[in-house]
C-alpha positions as CSV (number, residue, x, y, z in Angstrom):
1,M,0.0,0.0,0.0
2,N,1.5,3.3,-1.1
3,R,1.3,6.5,0.9
4,K,-1.6,7.9,-1.1
5,E,-3.7,4.8,-0.6
6,E,-2.9,4.8,3.1
7,T,-4.0,8.5,3.3
8,L,-7.2,7.7,1.6
9,L,-7.9,4.8,3.9
10,R,-7.2,6.9,7.0
11,E,-9.6,9.6,5.8
12,F,-12.3,6.9,5.0
13,L,-11.9,5.4,8.4
14,R,-11.9,8.7,10.2
15,D,-15.0,10.1,8.3
16,N,-17.1,6.9,8.3
17,L,-16.2,5.1,11.4
18,I,-14.4,7.2,14.0
19,K,-16.3,10.5,13.7
20,P,-19.8,8.9,13.8
21,V,-18.8,7.0,16.9
22,I,-17.5,10.1,18.6
23,K,-20.7,12.0,17.6
24,Q,-22.9,9.3,18.9
25,Q,-21.1,9.3,22.2
26,K,-21.4,13.1,22.5
27,E,-25.2,12.8,21.7
28,E,-25.6,10.1,24.3
29,K,-23.8,12.2,26.9
30,R,-26.1,15.2,26.2
31,V,-29.2,12.9,26.4
32,R,-28.0,11.5,29.7
33,Q,-27.4,15.0,31.1
34,W,-30.9,16.1,29.9
35,V,-32.5,13.1,31.5
36,R,-30.6,13.7,34.8
37,S,-31.8,17.3,34.8
38,L,-35.4,16.2,34.4
39,I,-35.1,13.7,37.2
40,K,-33.5,16.4,39.4
41,E,-36.3,18.9,38.6
42,A,-39.0,16.3,39.4
43,Q,-37.3,15.4,42.7
44,N,-37.0,19.1,43.6
45,T,-40.7,19.7,42.7
46,Q,-41.8,16.7,44.8
47,T,-39.7,17.8,47.7
48,L,-41.0,21.4,47.7
49,E,-44.6,20.2,47.3
50,K,-44.2,18.0,50.3
51,L,-42.8,20.9,52.3
52,F,-45.7,23.2,51.3
53,E,-48.3,20.4,52.0
54,A,-46.7,19.7,55.4
55,K,-46.8,23.5,56.2
56,D,-50.5,23.7,55.3
57,M,-51.3,20.5,57.3
58,A,-49.3,21.8,60.3
59,N,-51.0,25.3,60.2
60,P,-54.4,24.9,58.6
61,H,-56.9,27.7,58.6
62,P,-60.2,27.3,60.6
63,N,-62.2,27.7,57.4
64,T,-62.0,24.9,54.8
65,G,-62.6,27.4,51.9
66,I,-59.5,29.3,52.8
67,N,-57.4,26.1,52.9
68,K,-58.6,25.2,49.4
69,L,-58.0,28.7,48.2
70,R,-54.4,28.6,49.5
71,D,-53.8,25.4,47.5
72,A,-55.3,26.9,44.3
73,L,-53.3,30.1,44.6
74,R,-50.1,28.1,45.2
75,K,-50.6,26.2,42.0
76,G,-51.7,29.1,39.9
77,K,-49.4,31.9,41.0
78,P,-46.3,31.0,39.0
79,S,-48.2,31.0,35.6
80,I,-50.0,34.3,36.4
81,K,-46.9,36.1,37.4
82,T,-44.9,35.0,34.4
83,K,-47.7,36.0,31.9
84,F,-48.3,39.3,33.7
85,Q,-44.6,40.4,33.9
86,Q,-43.9,39.6,30.3
87,L,-46.0,42.7,29.5
88,T,-43.3,45.3,29.7
89,T,-43.9,47.6,26.6
90,A,-46.6,49.7,28.3
91,V,-48.4,49.9,31.5
92,E,-51.7,49.8,29.5
93,Q,-51.0,46.2,28.7
94,R,-50.8,45.2,32.3
95,E,-53.9,47.3,33.2
96,S,-55.8,45.4,30.5
97,F,-54.4,42.1,31.8
98,T,-55.7,42.9,35.3
99,S,-59.2,44.0,34.1
100,H,-59.7,41.0,31.9
101,F,-58.3,38.4,34.3
102,L,-60.3,39.6,37.3
103,N,-63.5,39.8,35.3
104,A,-62.8,36.3,34.1
105,M,-62.5,35.1,37.7
106,V,-65.8,36.8,38.6
107,S,-67.5,35.2,35.7
108,L,-66.0,31.8,36.6
109,F,-67.5,31.9,40.1
110,D,-70.9,33.2,38.7
111,E,-71.0,30.4,36.2
112,L,-70.0,27.7,38.8
113,D,-72.7,29.0,41.1
114,A,-75.2,28.9,38.3
115,L,-74.4,25.4,37.3
116,S,-74.5,24.2,40.9
117,A,-77.7,25.9,41.8
118,Q,-80.5,23.5,42.8
119,G,-83.6,23.7,40.6
120,K,-82.1,26.4,38.4
121,E,-80.9,26.5,34.9
122,A,-77.5,28.1,34.3
123,E,-79.0,30.5,31.8
124,E,-81.2,32.1,34.5
125,I,-78.1,33.8,36.1
126,D,-76.4,36.6,34.2
127,T,-72.6,35.9,34.0
128,S,-71.8,38.5,31.4
129,A,-71.8,41.6,33.6
130,V,-68.5,43.5,33.6
131,V,-67.1,44.1,37.0
132,D,-65.3,47.3,38.1
133,T,-62.0,45.8,39.4
134,A,-61.3,48.8,41.5
135,E,-64.3,48.0,43.6
136,I,-63.0,44.6,44.7
137,E,-62.5,44.9,48.5
138,A,-61.6,42.6,51.3
139,P,-64.7,40.9,52.6
140,P,-65.6,41.3,56.2
141,A,-64.4,38.1,57.9
142,D,-62.3,36.8,60.8
143,V,-59.2,36.5,58.6
144,S,-56.8,39.3,57.8
145,S,-55.3,40.1,54.4
146,D,-51.9,40.2,56.0
147,E,-52.3,36.6,57.1
148,M,-53.5,35.5,53.7
149,G,-50.8,37.4,51.9
150,A,-48.1,35.8,54.1
151,D,-49.4,32.4,53.4
152,I,-49.6,33.0,49.7
153,E,-46.0,34.4,49.4
154,S,-44.3,32.0,51.9
155,G,-41.8,29.7,50.2
156,L,-43.0,30.1,46.6
157,D,-40.3,32.2,44.9
158,D,-37.9,29.2,44.6
159,L,-40.6,27.1,42.9
160,E,-42.0,29.6,40.3
161,N,-39.4,29.1,37.5
162,L,-39.3,25.4,38.0
163,E,-43.1,25.0,37.8
164,E,-43.4,27.2,34.8
165,S,-40.7,25.3,32.9
166,L,-42.2,21.9,33.7
167,L,-45.7,23.3,32.7
168,E,-44.4,24.5,29.3
169,S,-42.7,21.2,28.6
170,I,-45.9,19.3,29.5
171,L,-48.0,21.5,27.3
172,N,-45.6,21.0,24.4
173,E,-45.9,17.2,24.8
174,I,-49.7,17.5,24.8
175,D,-49.7,19.5,21.6
176,I,-47.5,16.9,19.9
177,E,-49.8,14.1,21.0
178,V,-52.9,16.0,19.7
179,E,-51.3,16.5,16.3
180,D,-50.4,12.8,16.2
181,D,-54.0,11.9,17.0
182,E,-55.2,13.9,14.0
183,E,-53.4,11.4,11.7
184,V,-55.2,8.3,13.0
185,D,-56.8,6.1,10.3
186,V,-60.6,6.2,10.1
187,V,-63.2,4.3,8.1
188,S,-65.0,7.2,6.3
189,D,-63.4,8.2,3.0
190,D,-64.5,11.8,3.5
191,I,-62.8,12.0,6.9
192,E,-59.7,10.4,5.5
193,S,-59.6,13.0,2.8
194,E,-60.0,15.8,5.4
195,N,-57.3,14.3,7.6
196,E,-55.0,14.1,4.6
197,K,-55.5,17.8,4.0
198,I,-54.7,18.6,7.7
199,T,-51.6,16.3,7.6
200,N,-50.3,18.0,4.4
201,K,-50.6,21.5,6.0
202,T,-47.3,23.1,6.8
203,Q,-46.6,24.0,10.4
204,V,-47.0,27.7,9.5
205,Q,-50.5,27.0,8.2
206,K,-51.4,25.1,11.3
207,D,-50.2,27.9,13.5
208,F,-52.2,30.4,11.4
209,D,-55.4,28.3,11.7
210,K,-54.9,28.0,15.5
211,K,-54.3,31.7,15.8
212,N,-57.6,32.5,14.0
213,D,-59.4,30.0,16.3
214,D,-57.9,31.6,19.4
215,D,-58.8,35.1,18.2
216,E,-62.5,34.2,18.2
217,K,-62.2,32.8,21.7
218,R,-60.3,35.9,22.9
219,K,-63.0,38.2,21.5
220,D,-65.6,36.3,23.6
221,F,-63.2,36.4,26.6
222,G,-62.9,40.2,26.4
223,A,-66.5,41.0,25.4
224,G,-67.6,44.3,27.0
225,I,-64.2,45.1,28.5
226,E,-62.0,47.9,27.2
227,G,-58.3,47.6,27.1
228,D,-55.1,46.8,25.2
229,M,-55.5,43.7,23.0
230,T,-52.1,42.3,23.9
231,G,-52.9,42.5,27.6
232,R,-56.3,40.8,26.9
233,N,-54.6,38.0,25.0
234,Q,-52.1,37.4,27.7
235,A,-54.8,37.3,30.3
236,F,-56.7,34.8,28.2
237,D,-53.7,32.5,28.1
238,A,-53.0,32.9,31.8
239,F,-56.6,32.2,32.8
240,N,-56.8,29.1,30.7
241,L,-53.7,27.8,32.5
242,V,-55.0,28.2,36.0
243,Q,-58.8,28.1,35.6
244,S,-59.1,24.4,36.6
245,Y,-57.2,25.0,39.9
246,F,-59.9,27.3,41.1
247,S,-62.9,25.7,39.6
248,D,-62.0,22.2,40.9
249,A,-61.3,23.5,44.4
250,Y,-64.5,25.6,44.5
251,L,-66.7,22.7,43.3
252,D,-65.3,20.5,46.1
253,L,-66.9,22.9,48.6
254,N,-70.5,22.3,49.6
255,D,-70.9,24.6,52.6
256,P,-72.1,28.1,51.6
257,Q,-69.8,29.8,54.1
258,D,-66.8,27.9,52.7
259,Q,-67.8,28.9,49.2
260,E,-68.3,32.5,50.1
261,M,-64.9,32.7,51.8
262,F,-63.2,31.0,48.9
263,K,-64.8,33.3,46.3
264,K,-64.5,36.7,48.0
265,W,-61.0,36.1,49.4
266,G,-59.9,34.6,46.2
267,L,-60.9,37.7,44.2
268,Y,-59.4,40.1,46.8
269,N,-56.1,38.2,47.0
270,M,-55.8,37.9,43.2
271,K,-56.1,41.7,43.0
272,L,-53.4,42.0,45.6
273,L,-51.1,39.6,43.7
274,L,-51.5,41.5,40.5
275,D,-50.8,44.8,42.3
276,K,-47.7,43.3,43.8
277,Y,-46.4,42.1,40.4
278,E,-46.9,45.6,39.0
279,Q,-44.9,47.1,41.9
280,E,-42.1,44.6,41.3
281,L,-41.8,45.8,37.7
282,A,-41.9,49.4,38.7
283,L,-39.1,48.9,41.3
284,N,-36.9,47.0,38.8
285,P,-34.0,49.5,38.1
286,E,-32.7,49.9,34.6
287,Q,-29.2,48.4,33.9
288,P,-26.5,51.1,33.7
289,N,-24.8,51.6,30.4
290,I,-21.4,50.1,30.9
291,E,-19.0,50.5,27.9
292,N,-16.5,47.9,26.8
293,P,-13.1,49.0,28.3
294,S,-11.1,47.6,25.4
């Protein structure tokens, strides 16, 4: 074998055998690191949840409605804060977010009351009234807003980013599964043809169709409420993320006093939270302009 042939053989082995093996090893290493990070996040989440549950069990409130409210706020707060504090272009966006979100919460409780009412149809109760969010006040009760605020804020800051990242990853997985379900074989030729059209759509077309569908839902969500459209859209997304936390907890309650405490203190503390998030943005100083010394 001459030198030229030896050189060609070395290049062939390097490009077709050695490099692929090295690349595969690097990819396996990255996958292992990613899996380890997911396991660590899950362990941290479970540990923190157990700590919060232990705290609530060790120091429960005398009213069951307040205990259920604490749990719902603990679950929903990270998503609400993230969506709210992404609105940094103008204060009008956050004001619109607050108006739309609080009105959605009021409508949610009205609708739940209507659906749960004995001997009544849901349509008999008007759930479309727009609420003046400035008029939401603390209900007269034997629990202070300071006590509720302390319970809501205690120990949650370390969990917020973690919960949000896990939530986004879960939602992405759900979206993928839904898209896969759309491609399932069916008997009807007409449905097969329709599914084929959907399958052949580009991702941009799918995103465009989804955006049009969401726009209609957002119009219904913001009906009768003035305000910036970006803030409305962000409130719509945030409300959809946390709605089940509050509706599930509220429907678990059967005692009228528990329901009243959950509803009124829930609205009041939600307003306090949004005001707090606004103050955090206002107090966030701008970074100084530091020039490159080189």
